[in-house]
N, C-alpha and C positions, 0 to 999 in steps of 0.2 A: 511342566505345565500345571496349572493350579485351579482351585475353585474360583478364585477371584477373576479368572479369565473365561469362565464358562459362559456359553451363550445360550439363547433360546434355540429350540429345534428349528432346522430348516423345514418349512412347511411343505415338504415334498416326500411322498412315500415311494420307496423302491419296490413296493409290492402292488398297491392298488391305485396308483395315480392313473390319469388318462393315458391311453395307449401312445399318443404322440409324445408325451413327456417321458414315458418309460423307454420308448425307442431312443430318444435323445440321450438319456442318462446312461444307456448301455452302449450307444454308438460312440459318444464322446469319450475320449481318454483323459486321464488326469493331466497328461502333458499338454493337452489342448487348452486347458483352462488355468493352469498353475501360473504363478509369477516366477519368471525365470531369472530376473535380476535379483541377485542375492547379496545381502549384507551378512557377513559371517565374523565370528570371533575365534580366538585361539586360547588354548589352555594357559599359556604363559602370560596372558593379559590379566588385568585386575577387574574385579566386579565393578569398580567405579568407572573404568574405561567403557565397559559394556553398558552401564547406566547412561553415560554421556552419548554413546552411539544410538541407543534407543530413544533418548530424548530428542536428539538432533534430527533423527529421521522419522519420528512419530510412529515408531513400531513397538510392539509389545512382546517381542521375543527374538532372540538371536541364536541361530545354530552355531555350535562350536565344532570346528573341523580340524583335521590334520591332513593337509593336502586337500583332497576332495572327499575324504572319508568323514562321515558324521560321527562324532564321539560324544556329543552332549548338546544341551540347550539351556540357555539362560532366559527365564521368563520374567514378567513383571513381579510375580510372587517371589521369585528368587532374589530380585533386587530389594523388594520390601523387607524380606527376612534379613538380608545382608545389612540394611540400614538399621533395622530394629535391634539386631543382635550385635552390631558393632564390627562386622567383618567385611565392610564394603571395600576395603583395600586388600582383601585376600585374593589369591590367584583363582582364576576362573576354574581351572582344573580341579580344585579342591571343593568347590561349592556348587558347581553346575549340576543340573539334572542329567543323570547319566543314562537311565533307562528311558529312551525316547521312542514313543510309538510313531511309526512313519508309514508313508504310502509309497507305492511304486508307480513310476510314470506311465507304465503301460496298462494299469488297472482301469476298468471302466469308471466313469464318473459316479456311477451308483455306489461304488465302494467309498468314495469320498463323502457322499451324503450319509451313508451308514455310519462312518467313523465320526463325522461331525455331530450327528444326532446321538450316537452312543456315548462318546467321551465328552462332547460339548466343550472342546478346547477351541481356542481362537485360531490356531494354525497347525498344520502338520508339515514337517519336512518331507520332501519327495526325493526318492532315490531311483537311480536307473538300475539296469540289470547287473552292472558291475559294482553296485552298492556305493556309487558316487552320488553326492548330493547335487541335484540339478534344479531344484526349485522349492518354493513354499506354496502351500495351498491354504486359502482361507475361505470362510463362508461367503465373503464378498466376491471372491473369484468365481465361486460356483454360481451364485445368483446372477451376477452380471453376465456371465457367458451363457447361462441358460436362457436368459431373457433375449439375448441376441439371436441364439439359435432358434428359439421358439418363434420369434418374429419372422425369421427366414422360412421356417416351416409353415407358418400361417400363410405367407405369401405364396408358397409353393402349392399348398392345398387349395387356395383360392383359384389358382390357374387350372387345377385339375377338377374343379367343381362341376364343369360342364359334362364330364365323363362319369358323374355319379349315377347311382341307380343300378349298379351291378348286382347280379343275383347273389343271394345269401349262400355262402359255401355249403357244400354237403356236410351233414353232421359227422359222418365217419371220416377219419383221417389218421394217417400214420406219419409220424415225424421222427427224425433221427439226427443226433448231433454228436460230434466227437469232442472229447476233452483231452487235455495234455497236462502232464505234471508241471505244476508251478506256472502254467500259462494263464495268468490273470487277465490277459488282454481279451480272451474269449470267454472268460468266466461270466456267467449270467446270461449268455446268449440263448441257451436252451430255454430257461425259464421265461425269458422275455417273449420269445417266439411262440411258445406254447400258450402263454397267457393271451397273447394277441389272437391266436387261433380260436381260443375258447370265447373270447369277447365277440369275435366275428360271428360265432355260432349262437350267440345270445344265451350262453350258459349263466346260471345264477351267480351273482358276484361272490357269495360265500363259498361256493364250490371252487370258483376260480382262485380265490385267495388261498384255500387249502392246497390246491394242486400246485400253486406257485410256491408256497412254502416248502412243500415236499420236494419239488423239482430243484429249487435253489439250494436247499441243504444238501441234497445228494450230489448236485453238480459241483458244489464247492468241496465236498468231501473227496470227490475224484481228483480235483485239481490239487488239493493239499496232501492227501494221503496215498494216492495210487500212482501208478506209472502212466495213467491215462486210461480212457475208456469210452464207452458209448452211452448216451442218454437216449432212450426211446420213449415215445409217447403214443398211445393208442387212444384216440377220441372216439368213443362209441355212444350210441343213443342213451344208454343207461349208466355209463361209467367212464371214468378216465383212468388209464393205467400208465403209470410211470415205471420204467425199468432202467435201472442204472447198473451196468455191467463193466467192471474194470479189470485191468491186468496187474493189479497191485500185489503187495506182499501177502494179502489175506489178513484175516482177523484171528488172533490167537484165542480170544474168549469173547464170543458174540454176546453172551448175557452181560458181561462186564461192559462191553462197548455200548450197550443200550442204556446204561445207567447215566442219568443226567450228571454232567460235570466230569465224566471220565474221558480222558483224552491222551493220545500218544503223540500229540503235536510237539515238534522241537522248538527250540528258543527262537529260531528265525520266524516260524509261522506265528508264534505267540507275539512276536514283535510287530507283526502285521495286524494284530487284533483278532486273529482266528484262534482255534484250538480251545474253545470254551467247553467242548465236550457235549454239545447240545444237538449236533446235526442229526444223528440217527434217532435220538429221543424225540426231537421235534417232528421228524418225518413220521414216526410211528404214531405220535399224538394226533396228527391231522388226518391219518389214513383210516379208512373203514376196514381195509384188509392190508396186512403188512407181512412181508416175509423177507428173510435174509439168509443167504447161503454163502459160506465163505470157507476157504481152505488155505492153509499156509502155503505160500508159493504159487497158488493157483488163482488168486483174485477173489473178488466179491461181487455177488449179484444181489441187488435189493429191489423188491417189487412193492410198489405202493399203489393202492386202488382207492379211488374216491367215487362213491355211488351218487348218481344224479339226485335221487330222492332221499338221500341221507339227511337226518336231522342233526347230525354232529356238526360242531363248529370247530374253529381252530384253537379254541381254548381248551 
């Protein structure tokens, strides 16, 4: 995929959008909005054949597969290069883009929005848990389905309007969520629910954003790097405490792990767009008080505190 195919950002934030939108983008799964009808190519075909396929079907990219396994992708940029450099009759397997960033079908829609805004590609192949290609997701898929779901939600809220006027929840609250290794289907749920609870209690938007960043980073860290764990949130009148305790392998060098860009993520996680080595660093950056305890073989516990009256921001 290439610069010529990059798009403008989808105007939806996975952090500070209205709560109704946040709920939708975490409830909907990529498999709910992706295009399941696939046009694919093979390594033994020529680039010219793929060019004709793209032109006839008015598409800008073709996944290359072996059986149901994704092995590459041919984009508009690949075709342009093939024409310019005179190898349009070369085999696809020799000229295709081989390192393809993809999504998984059970990921929340929020992941797709993050990917589209981060990489700004026109499409992403979607794989299932067996690493078989099952669909393609584009920005058009995201926007169209979100509009449909938002319309349904507006109608539902209108029906519930008569029951409005419920009392504001108590400021104090304890919340707890479980995470599991590589379970992207539930990833993001804790940060979404915690943010919603803070908004219901009329906390300052800047505080909510900082807590959401810390919670999301720690939650994803558990999903990616640990064997699973617990995310706990204590909402107090003067502070919000996020505690992430996992049963993972532990961290060999905590100081090294806190450095921006340091990561132990494997190639699979990097192919999903994670593993940038910013999770713990970002959490520490937005926290007023931060601590981490880890032992090899015994798991890791991270504690992030954001004070209500803090003047610190997420930068």
